[in-house]
N, C-alpha and C positions, 0 to 999 in steps of 0.2 A: 483774552480769557488768558488764566495765567494758575499752573497748581501751586507757587508758593505765592508770600509775601512779596510783594516788590520793596528795594529799596528807595530810602528818601534820597535823593542830591539835596542840597543845598537851595536849587531853584525847584525844584517839586516842592519841599516842607514851605517855600514863602507861597507857593499858589497854596499849599493846604490853607493856612493862615490868611493868605487874604481871601478866599471862598468859604471859609468857614467858622471863622471865630468870631465867636461872639460878646468880645471882653469887657464886662464893665469899667466904666473910668476906677472906679475905686480898686479894683481888682489891676488895673493895667499899671496904677500906681504902686500899687504895692510891690509888685514886680519888679519895674523900673528900679525904684529906691532899693530892693534888692540886691538888684544887679550891681550896684554902685558898691557891694559890701566884700568882704575880703573870700568871704565861704558863699559864694553868690555860685557854683556849683550844687551847693545843698534847694536850690528852687528847681520845684518843679515847673513843667511847660506849662503854660497856657492852653492849649489841645487838650494835656491832661488834667487841669481843673475842670475845663469844660465838659469833657468827659464823665468825670467822675459825678459832678455836679447832675447832669442829666442820668446816672446810674442812681442817686438818689431821690429824682422825682421819679423816675419810671417805675420803682418797689415801694414808692408812699413815704418812705423814713421820715420817722421824725424825732427818733432820738440815734444818735450816732458817738464814735468813739474813734479818736484820732490818737496813734501813738508817733511822736513826732513833730512838733510843731515848726521851729524855723522860725521865719519872721510871719507867718501866717497864709501865706498866700493860699495854701489848701484847705486850712480851717474855712477860711472867708468864700472860697469858692463853694463848697458844702455849705456851709450858714446861708447865703444866701440863695439856696436851692431849698433850704426847711420851710415848712409853714411858719407862720410868724408866733405859735407854743411850742415850736422846737427845738432843740437842745442838741448842742455837741460835747462833750466833754472831751476835751484834748489834754495831753500828756507831756510834759518838756522838764528841763532843770535847768534852761536859762532865762533868767530874768531881762538879761539885755536884748537877746535877740526878739523875745516874743515881746518886748515892748515897742518893736516896729510895728508891729502888727495888732495890737491890743489899741495903739491910736489909730490904726487905719478901720480896725472895726467899731470904735466908737462914730468913726466918720461915718461909715457907709450904714447907720444905724443899727447893726446885730448883733451890738457888745451883749446884749441880754442873752443871747441863744447860743453865746459860747461860754461855759466853766474851763477857763484855765487852772491845771493843778501842775505847780511848780513842785515836782517832788520825782522821782525815779518811776517809771510809769508801771514798773512790776508791783510796785506799792501802791499807786490806784488803781490797778484791776485788781489786786487782792482784796482794797478795799471794796469795792461794786460789791465782788462775790458774796465778801464777809458780810453787805448790808441787803444779801437779797436779788441783788439785781440781775441773775442770771438767766438770760432767755429775753431780756426786756428789752435788745436792742437791734435797732435796723440794719445799719450799715458801720464798718470801720475800714479804718485807712490806717498801714502800718508802714511807716516812714523813718523810722530812728537808730537806733546800734543794729548793727547788723547780725552780731551773735547773739542777740537776745533775740533775733527772728523766731524760730521757734517755742521759746518763751513767750512769748507775747500772743502767737498762733493760738497756742496749748488753752490759755486763760479767755481770749477773743472767742472762741467754738461753745464756749460755756455760757458770757457772755450775750452771743447774736440769738435770735431767735430763729426756728426753723424757716426755712427760705430765705432768712437775713444774709447779705454778702459782706465779705472781707477783701478788701482790696489790698494787697500788696506791693510794694515800689520795689526798684531794683534787680526786679529774681532775673535779669538779663544781661546788665552789668554795672560795673563803679565806676562813674568818674569819666565814663567814655571804653572801659576798657572790657571787653566778656569774661563772664564769672570765670568759665573755664580755663581763661589763660593766666590766671593770678593764683598765688599760693598762699598768701595772706589770709590770716583769721577771718575776716571780712566777708571775702569769696568764697571760703572754703564752708563757713555757716550756710551761705546761701543757695550753692550745692546741696548741701547737706537737705537744706530745708526742700529744695526743688524735688530731690529725688524720695521723700517721704511723702510730699504733696501726692503725687503723680499715682502713687499704691493706696490713698487714706480713702476710703470708703465713707467717711462723714461725709464729704462733701464735694458737689461737682466743680470742675475745674475747669479755667481755658488759662493759659498765659498768653500775654497780648506785645507785641511789637510799639507800644507804645511810650511814650520818652526811655526809659533803659530797663522796661520791661515791666508788665504791671500783670504779675496775676491776681484774675478774678477767682474765689472761692463762692461758693452757693450752700448754705450749711442742711445737710439734707434731715429731712421730717425723720424722725424715728420712728 
């Protein structure tokens, strides 16, 4: 027994992967291709992708939103967990990076479940709200420009249904550096969001030491 979370040594992390990771070949291929890219640190870990897929299945999600796509690993993990008629709207501004994911989404047979919107995510979220989509989504994942995290969360709290989930990445560290040890705009934005969410009575909250910190928000029924 322990009264705090354990630290993961390299050996323990390898054991975690060896004994629990069920990564489909298409996800592994996408992860390995991304690891050869210059911005590979933007990739989520495979166990985080598996955890999010489990959350999607647990809540019976059918409609999801992702803010920040990169090469599409998290989008693919979520899409594979959706039913055949499920839909993921994913937001990014890079045609180059998302082209990697689109190719493998097609190979995985889930391209029809993923709607990529190549424009600033705030525009897409505002368009969804204007189209009457408030309360019609089950799950959202945020992993994009950190200085807009608070803006993304505010819109997603309107788009997500009561009892729906929002997962927020990088709430503990950025590229391996704890957010409380940096004075960058990104780190300050994360700290401010963390402080605001702790007292936000619209949600139930859990911050997990998964990846670089994953905060889960459950939207409370009004």
